[in-house]
KOLMI-786115 format. One record per residue (C-alpha): chain; y, z, x; residue number from 1; residue in three letters. Coordinates in steps of 0.02 Angstrom, whole numbers. Each point is the difference from the previous one (the first is absolute). Example, Ala and Ser with C-alpha at 12.3 -4.5 7.8 and 13.67 -1.06 7.14 Angstrom:
2
c A; yy -225; zz 390; xx 615; k 1; r ALA
c A; yy 172; zz -33; xx 69; k 2; r SER
//
This chain:
173
c A; yy 595; zz 1268; xx -2611; k 1; r MET
c A; yy -16; zz -183; xx 50; k 2; r VAL
c A; yy 186; zz -25; xx -29; k 3; r ARG
c A; yy 43; zz 147; xx 113; k 4; r GLU
c A; yy -113; zz -69; xx 136; k 5; r GLU
c A; yy 85; zz -169; xx -13; k 6; r GLU
c A; yy 171; zz 83; xx 8; k 7; r GLU
c A; yy -53; zz 100; xx 152; k 8; r LEU
c A; yy -67; zz -157; xx 83; k 9; r GLY
c A; yy 165; zz -86; xx -31; k 10; r ASP
c A; yy 97; zz 149; xx 69; k 11; r LEU
c A; yy -112; zz 1; xx 152; k 12; r TYR
c A; yy 25; zz -185; xx 35; k 13; r ARG
c A; yy 188; zz 15; xx -22; k 14; r ARG
c A; yy 33; zz 164; xx 90; k 15; r TYR
c A; yy -142; zz 45; xx 119; k 16; r ALA
c A; yy 94; zz -67; xx 151; k 17; r SER
c A; yy 159; zz 92; xx -55; k 18; r TYR
c A; yy -99; zz 163; xx -17; k 19; r VAL
c A; yy -82; zz -30; xx 170; k 20; r ALA
c A; yy 167; zz -35; xx 82; k 21; r THR
c A; yy 79; zz 160; xx -64; k 22; r ILE
c A; yy -156; zz 96; xx 47; k 23; r GLY
c A; yy -2; zz -69; xx 176; k 24; r LEU
c A; yy 184; zz 35; xx 26; k 25; r ARG
c A; yy -19; zz 179; xx -60; k 26; r LEU
c A; yy -166; zz 41; xx 83; k 27; r LEU
c A; yy 38; zz -94; xx 160; k 28; r GLY
c A; yy -179; zz -52; xx 28; k 29; r ARG
c A; yy -122; zz -113; xx -89; k 30; r ASP
c A; yy -163; zz 97; xx 16; k 31; r ASP
c A; yy 39; zz 90; xx -164; k 32; r GLU
c A; yy 79; zz -148; xx -87; k 33; r LEU
c A; yy -150; zz -69; xx -94; k 34; r ASP
c A; yy -39; zz 172; xx -68; k 35; r ASP
c A; yy 180; zz 27; xx -52; k 36; r LEU
c A; yy 11; zz -167; xx -92; k 37; r VAL
c A; yy -164; zz 38; xx -87; k 38; r GLN
c A; yy 62; zz 173; xx -52; k 39; r GLU
c A; yy 162; zz -73; xx -67; k 40; r VAL
c A; yy -88; zz -127; xx -109; k 41; r PHE
c A; yy -128; zz 128; xx -61; k 42; r ILE
c A; yy 143; zz 111; xx -54; k 43; r GLU
c A; yy 86; zz -151; xx -75; k 44; r ALA
c A; yy -156; zz -41; xx -100; k 45; r TYR
c A; yy -7; zz 177; xx -67; k 46; r ARG
c A; yy 182; zz -6; xx -51; k 47; r GLY
c A; yy 11; zz -182; xx -53; k 48; r LEU
c A; yy 15; zz 49; xx -183; k 49; r HIS
c A; yy 165; zz 88; xx 44; k 50; r GLN
c A; yy 80; zz -159; xx 67; k 51; r LEU
c A; yy 96; zz -67; xx -148; k 52; r ARG
c A; yy 112; zz -124; xx 90; k 53; r ASN
c A; yy -88; zz -123; xx 117; k 54; r PRO
c A; yy 165; zz -26; xx 92; k 55; r GLU
c A; yy -7; zz 183; xx 55; k 56; r ALA
c A; yy -169; zz -24; xx 86; k 57; r ALA
c A; yy 70; zz -24; xx 175; k 58; r LYS
c A; yy 100; zz 161; xx -3; k 59; r GLY
c A; yy -142; zz 93; xx -83; k 60; r TRP
c A; yy -122; zz -56; xx 136; k 61; r LEU
c A; yy 128; zz 44; xx 134; k 62; r ALA
c A; yy 13; zz 177; xx -71; k 63; r ARG
c A; yy -189; zz 19; xx 4; k 64; r ILE
c A; yy -6; zz -69; xx 177; k 65; r THR
c A; yy 135; zz 117; xx 63; k 66; r VAL
c A; yy -83; zz 150; xx -83; k 67; r ARG
c A; yy -171; zz -44; xx 73; k 68; r ARG
c A; yy 70; zz -39; xx 174; k 69; r ALA
c A; yy 98; zz 162; xx -1; k 70; r THR
c A; yy -159; zz 97; xx -37; k 71; r ARG
c A; yy -86; zz -86; xx 145; k 72; r ARG
c A; yy 145; zz 36; xx 117; k 73; r LEU
c A; yy 1; zz 184; xx -47; k 74; r ARG
c A; yy -188; zz 12; xx 22; k 75; r ARG
c A; yy 14; zz -89; xx 168; k 76; r ARG
c A; yy 135; zz 121; xx 61; k 77; r ARG
c A; yy -99; zz 150; xx -60; k 78; r LEU
c A; yy -157; zz -61; xx 88; k 79; r ARG
c A; yy 100; zz -32; xx 159; k 80; r ALA
c A; yy 77; zz 174; xx -10; k 81; r PHE
c A; yy -175; zz 74; xx -2; k 82; r PHE
c A; yy -53; zz -123; xx 136; k 83; r SER
c A; yy -127; zz -83; xx -113; k 84; r LEU
c A; yy 71; zz -169; xx 44; k 85; r GLU
c A; yy 141; zz -61; xx 107; k 86; r SER
c A; yy 152; zz -85; xx -72; k 87; r LEU
c A; yy -21; zz -187; xx 25; k 88; r PRO
c A; yy 103; zz -120; xx 99; k 89; r SER
c A; yy 52; zz -130; xx -126; k 90; r SER
c A; yy 57; zz -133; xx 122; k 91; r ASP
c A; yy -136; zz -129; xx -30; k 92; r ALA
c A; yy -4; zz 3; xx -189; k 93; r ALA
c A; yy 184; zz -14; xx -39; k 94; r ILE
c A; yy 58; zz -127; xx 125; k 95; r VAL
c A; yy -8; zz -185; xx -40; k 96; r ASP
c A; yy -97; zz -103; xx 127; k 97; r ASP
c A; yy 135; zz -133; xx 5; k 98; r GLY
c A; yy 134; zz 105; xx 85; k 99; r ILE
c A; yy 41; zz 26; xx 182; k 100; r GLY
c A; yy -47; zz 151; xx 106; k 101; r PRO
c A; yy 175; zz 76; xx -2; k 102; r GLU
c A; yy 13; zz -6; xx -189; k 103; r GLU
c A; yy -178; zz 66; xx -14; k 104; r ARG
c A; yy 44; zz 149; xx 111; k 105; r ALA
c A; yy 159; zz 36; xx -97; k 106; r GLU
c A; yy -89; zz -4; xx -168; k 107; r ILE
c A; yy -140; zz 109; xx 65; k 108; r ALA
c A; yy 126; zz 124; xx 71; k 109; r SER
c A; yy 91; zz 8; xx -167; k 110; r THR
c A; yy -161; zz 30; xx -95; k 111; r TYR
c A; yy -50; zz 140; xx 120; k 112; r ARG
c A; yy 166; zz 83; xx -41; k 113; r MET
c A; yy -20; zz -32; xx -187; k 114; r VAL
c A; yy -172; zz 82; xx 4; k 115; r GLU
c A; yy 81; zz 162; xx 60; k 116; r ARG
c A; yy 119; zz 22; xx -147; k 117; r ILE
c A; yy -50; zz 88; xx -162; k 118; r PRO
c A; yy -106; zz -107; xx -115; k 119; r ILE
c A; yy 125; zz -10; xx -145; k 120; r ARG
c A; yy 136; zz -57; xx 120; k 121; r GLN
c A; yy -120; zz -123; xx 80; k 122; r ARG
c A; yy -44; zz -76; xx -168; k 123; r VAL
c A; yy 181; zz -34; xx -50; k 124; r VAL
c A; yy 46; zz -63; xx 174; k 125; r TRP
c A; yy -145; zz -124; xx 3; k 126; r VAL
c A; yy 33; zz -59; xx -178; k 127; r LEU
c A; yy 185; zz -26; xx 40; k 128; r LYS
c A; yy -1; zz -67; xx 177; k 129; r HIS
c A; yy -168; zz -85; xx 12; k 130; r VAL
c A; yy -37; zz -56; xx -177; k 131; r GLU
c A; yy 184; zz -29; xx -46; k 132; r GLY
c A; yy -9; zz 93; xx -165; k 133; r GLU
c A; yy 160; zz 54; xx -86; k 134; r THR
c A; yy 43; zz 183; xx -21; k 135; r LEU
c A; yy -30; zz -14; xx -187; k 136; r ASP
c A; yy -170; zz -79; xx 28; k 137; r ALA
c A; yy -47; zz 135; xx 126; k 138; r ILE
c A; yy 53; zz 134; xx -123; k 139; r ALA
c A; yy -114; zz -78; xx -132; k 140; r ALA
c A; yy -144; zz -20; xx 122; k 141; r ILE
c A; yy 15; zz 179; xx 64; k 142; r CYS
c A; yy 40; zz 70; xx -173; k 143; r ARG
c A; yy 155; zz 91; xx 58; k 144; r CYS
c A; yy 187; zz -21; xx -20; k 145; r SER
c A; yy 103; zz -125; xx 96; k 146; r LYS
c A; yy 93; zz 148; xx 76; k 147; r THR
c A; yy -164; zz 71; xx 64; k 148; r THR
c A; yy -43; zz -168; xx 76; k 149; r VAL
c A; yy 170; zz -6; xx 85; k 150; r GLN
c A; yy -23; zz 178; xx 65; k 151; r ARG
c A; yy -174; zz -38; xx 68; k 152; r ARG
c A; yy 59; zz -164; xx 77; k 153; r LEU
c A; yy 148; zz 86; xx 84; k 154; r ARG
c A; yy -114; zz 138; xx 68; k 155; r ALA
c A; yy -123; zz -131; xx 65; k 156; r ALA
c A; yy 137; zz -97; xx 86; k 157; r GLU
c A; yy 69; zz 159; xx 78; k 158; r GLU
c A; yy -173; zz 50; xx 62; k 159; r ALA
c A; yy -29; zz -173; xx 71; k 160; r LEU
c A; yy 171; zz 1; xx 83; k 161; r HIS
c A; yy -41; zz 168; xx 81; k 162; r GLU
c A; yy -166; zz -68; xx 61; k 163; r GLN
c A; yy 87; zz -155; xx 66; k 164; r LYS
c A; yy 118; zz 109; xx 100; k 165; r GLN
c A; yy -152; zz 81; xx 80; k 166; r GLY
c A; yy -84; zz -169; xx 35; k 167; r ASP
c A; yy 42; zz -59; xx 176; k 168; r PRO
c A; yy -10; zz -181; xx -59; k 169; r HIS
c A; yy 111; zz 33; xx -152; k 170; r GLY
c A; yy -103; zz -115; xx -110; k 171; r LYS
c A; yy 19; zz 3; xx -189; k 172; r LEU
c A; yy 15; zz -145; xx -119; k 173; r THR
//
């Protein structure tokens, strides 16, 4: 038990910021981020005995993060559908303070478009274009085939392109 707690502490120190970054990029706002990170590491603690290769920890935590964030996104959309809460504007949470107003507006516009695409497409698009993950890594994180990742990515890019055509400013990064 003590050994598992030490391992979890080590994982937390090494990967908490990575988990938080993926969570923020997927959720688009930081008001749920602390809870998400906590959920990820609670699940990691419960499944720590399954982790046989310490080098696989980053990918394993990414899978947990994506799964937990996806649940939150689905719950958020469902609640918004029933008008229990409005879908958030993610502008403030995802944009770095050190950039100019034009870049800030372009990033915020892109994220508003990304929030409108289906969650599975959103996940692969963010992992590829924001986090810079490879297709193989995304397939492992999402537990699907590389072909499925490519199909979701292509669908996301088509949906974003269609939205861009409808955007009078034509902004998309």
